[in-house]
Each structure stands twice: as C-alpha cells, then as structure tokens.
N, C-alpha and C positions, 0 to 999 in steps of 0.2 A: 473670334472675328465679329466685328460689328456687322449687324444685318443691314442690307441695302435700304430697308424701309427706315431704320434709324438713322442711317447715313443721309438719306434724302430729307428726313425731317429737320436736320441741322442745316441743310443747304438750301431747301426751299421752304420759306416760313409759311405756316398754315395761314389760309385765307378765311374770312368770314363765311359762315354757311350760306347767308342770304346777303344780297346787295342791300345796304341800308339807305333808303331814300329819305328825302325831306318830308316831314309831316305836312299834309295838306287838309287841314280841317278834319272832317270825320273820316276821311280816307286812311286806310291802314298805312303807317309809315314804312312798313317793310315791303309789302307787295304792291304799294301805291294803288290799291283798288283793283288789281289784276286778279286777286284771289288765289295766286300761285306763285311759287319761288323756284329758283334754280339752285343747285348745290355746286359750288365751285370745286370740282374734283378734276384730277388729272385725266388726260385722254386715256382711254382703255378701262377706266373705272365702270362698274356696272351702272352707276347713276349718272355717267357723263351724258350731257345733253338732254336729260329727262327733267320734267317739270313735276313739282309736288304741291299739294294744297298748302296755302299759307295758314299758319296758326289761328289767323282771324277767322277761318272758316269752320272752327271746331264747333261753333254753336249751330251751324247749318244755315245761317242767314246769308242771303246774297250781299256782297259787299259793293257799295257804290263806287264806281270808277269809270274810266274812259271805255266806251264801247261804240260800235257803229249806231246803236239804237239812240244813244243820248248825244250824238254829234249834230250840231246845228249847220245846216247848209243855207246860208243867206241866199235868197233868190236873186239878189243884185249882182252877185259875184260868181260868175260861171266857172272861174278857176277852182273855187273851193268844191263845187259839185263834181268837176272833173277829177280832182284829187281824191274825194270821197269814193267815186266809182272805181278809179284806178286801184285804190288800196283794198277795197273789197275784193276785186278781181285777183289781185296779187295774192291776198291771204287765202283764196280758194284754189290757188294754183293755175289760174287762167291768166293769159297775156304773157308779155316778156318776163323772164326770170328776175330781172333787176328793176326796181322801181326807185326813182329818185323824186322826193318832194323838196322843192326849193321855194323859199319865200321868207318874208321878214318875221320877226317874232310875233306870236300871238295869233296867228291865222289857223291854227289847228293841226299843224304837222305832228307834234308829239302826241296829241289825242288820237289822231289817225294811226300812228305807229303802234300805240298801246292798244288800240282797238284791233288792229290786225293781229297783234300777239295773242290777245284774248280769244279771237276767233280761231286761230290756229290751234290753241290748246283745247278749246271746246270741241273742235272737230276731232282731235286726236290727243288724248291725254299723254301719250308717250312720244309726241313728236320731238324730234331733235332740233331744238330752236334755242338761239342765244340772243338776248337783248343786251346791247352794249351802248350805254350812253357814252358820248365822246370822252367825258372825263374818266370813266371807268376803263375804257379802252386804252387811253393814253397811259393810265396807271398801270395797267396789266403789262403793256409793252415795256414801260420804264422798269418795272420790277423784274421782268424777264432778263434785263441786262445784268442786274445784281445777282440773280440767282442762276444764271445761265439755263434758263428754262424755255427759251424762245422755240427750240425744236419741239417741245411738247405743245405749246400753245399754237404753233403753226398748224398742227394737225387738227386742232379743235376748230380754228378758223376755216380750214380747208374742208373739213369733214362734216360739220353740222349742215342739215338740209336747209334750215331757215336761219338767217342772220339779219338782225335789225340794228343798225347803227344810227342812234339818234343824236341830232344836233352836231353833226360833223363840221369841224371848223371852229368849234367854241373854244379850243385850246390852241395856244400858240406852239407850233412844232419846230423843233431843230431839223436840220437837213436829214439827219439820221432817223429820227422819228418819222419824217415824212416819207422816207424810203420804206419803212415798215408798213405804214398805212398803205403805201402803194403796192406792197407785196399782197396784203389781204385783198384789196380791190382786184387785183390782177387775178389771184387765185379764184375769186368768186366769179369774175368775168369768164375765165377759161371753163370753170365747172358749169356755167349757165349754158354752154353750148355742147356739152358731152353727156350723152345718155340721159338719164332722168335728171333734170336740171336742179342744181342747187339754187335757192331763191334768196335774194338779197334786197333789203330795203334800207335807203338812206334818206335821212332828213337833214337839211342844211339850210342856212341863210348866207352861205359864203359863195364866192364866185366858183364856177366849176373847175377852175385851174388851180385851186388851193393846194392840191397835191401834185401839181405838175401836169405837163401837157399829155404825158402818157396815160395817166390815170383819168384825166379829163376825157380823152378819147374813149376810154373804157365806159365811163359813166354816161357818154352821149352816144354810144353805139346803138343805132335804132334797131339793129337786128337782134339785140338782146336786152335792150333797156327801154323803159318807158320813163320819160322825164316830165314832170308837171310843175311849171312855175306858177305859184299862187300869188296873185295881186289882189290883196284885200286889206282892209284896216285891221289893226289889232283888236281882236275880239274883246279883250279886257277893257278897251276904251268904249265899247258899245254895250257894256253890261253883261257880257258873256264871260265864260272862264276857261275857254279852250286855249291851248298853248301850242 
C-alpha cells in the first residue's frame, strides 16, 4: 500500500524552500536583506513557523536591508513618526495586537514591516512568525483550492504568533478569495483578545472596506487594533528608497 507521505506528495505539490523576492541592488534577492528565511512546510512539521539564517550570511557579514536604524523619519511628516513608533512598539509586543499601516506607495510601510520582522527575529531566533506579501498570500490560498490543503493552511494562519501581511489589496480578489482573506483576519482578530495575544501587522494603500464591512470592523476595532494613516510624499521622489 502506498504510504501517506507519498500520496500527499502527489496531491500537494512541493513548494520552494524560500520565498524568492525581486533583486534590489546589493540586497540579497532571497531574504531581501532580512538575513533570514522561512521554510514552507506543513503545519506540525518541526520547522513550521521557524526562521533560519539565509545563505548570504555564511560569510558572517551583516547584510544591508530594512531596519528601524536605517528608516528615515522626515521631521515635516508627523504621520511617518507615528507609524515608526507604532511599529517598533508592535514588534516588541507592546500596544494593540493588530497594527494597520495605511498610506500611498513609497511612504515606508514595507520598510517598517520588514524592520519589524527583523526586530522580532533578532529578539527571538525561534519566533513563530510568518511574512506574507499579498501576492504570495493570494497564491497560497489559490493553490489550496487545487490541492485541497486549506485546512492545513488555516492552522498556520491561526497558530503563528506573529503574522505580517504586506501590501494588502494589491491583488484583485474574487468574492471567494475575499472570504478566505476575511477568515484569516477574523481568526487573527479573535486571537488578539484571547490569552497571550497573537499579533498581526497589515500594510495597505487600499480603502479599509476592501475585504467587506465585517473585516473592516475588525481592522478598525480600537480595542485590539492600532491604525495609522500615513500622509506623506513618495520617498522615492525625494531621493530616498523607502517603500
């Protein structure tokens, strides 16, 4: 009789070991300067939710990449300073369990999200944390339709202590996909108020009702959420590189 592992290998296609990002100058294209990667394994695997040093760190040199130390807070834009402080607090487990950064492209939302990810891992190398750009999240959900693996993924989205969704709203969603996103946000919102809170960060330049009024109410619930709207010009138009 065929083993369960072999059966699942035919049903669930293997995924890449690390998320392959776009090259950015001297920044490592695999870890995007974060110095670590995650292994895409099923819930229950010993490596699930863990972080591992990227291959670019084998020489021991520090990799240049987004951090709180190299984030630029323009003195003329108070919202940027608020977002910076809120993200630092969130990454240290302070303040509301859910953080939403909203604003146009180029104002530093992704930089802050990556800085938070880096800070979490530097504080605890074995932290249960997931980094999900919106495109990867939608691909994961879409692939779960074809492989009937949604039940596995939902435990991952429910169970990790830290979840960062970057650039929510960058992908056009069907009604069914929107409901899946809504499930994830609802799980995280419920987990934010029960016992040791699970913590969620979302960056977006979309309207808060993009996933429907129910999810909007979750993301704007002041008892569990800190929402910061950044009103500033595109950093790239001012000679900076924050995104």
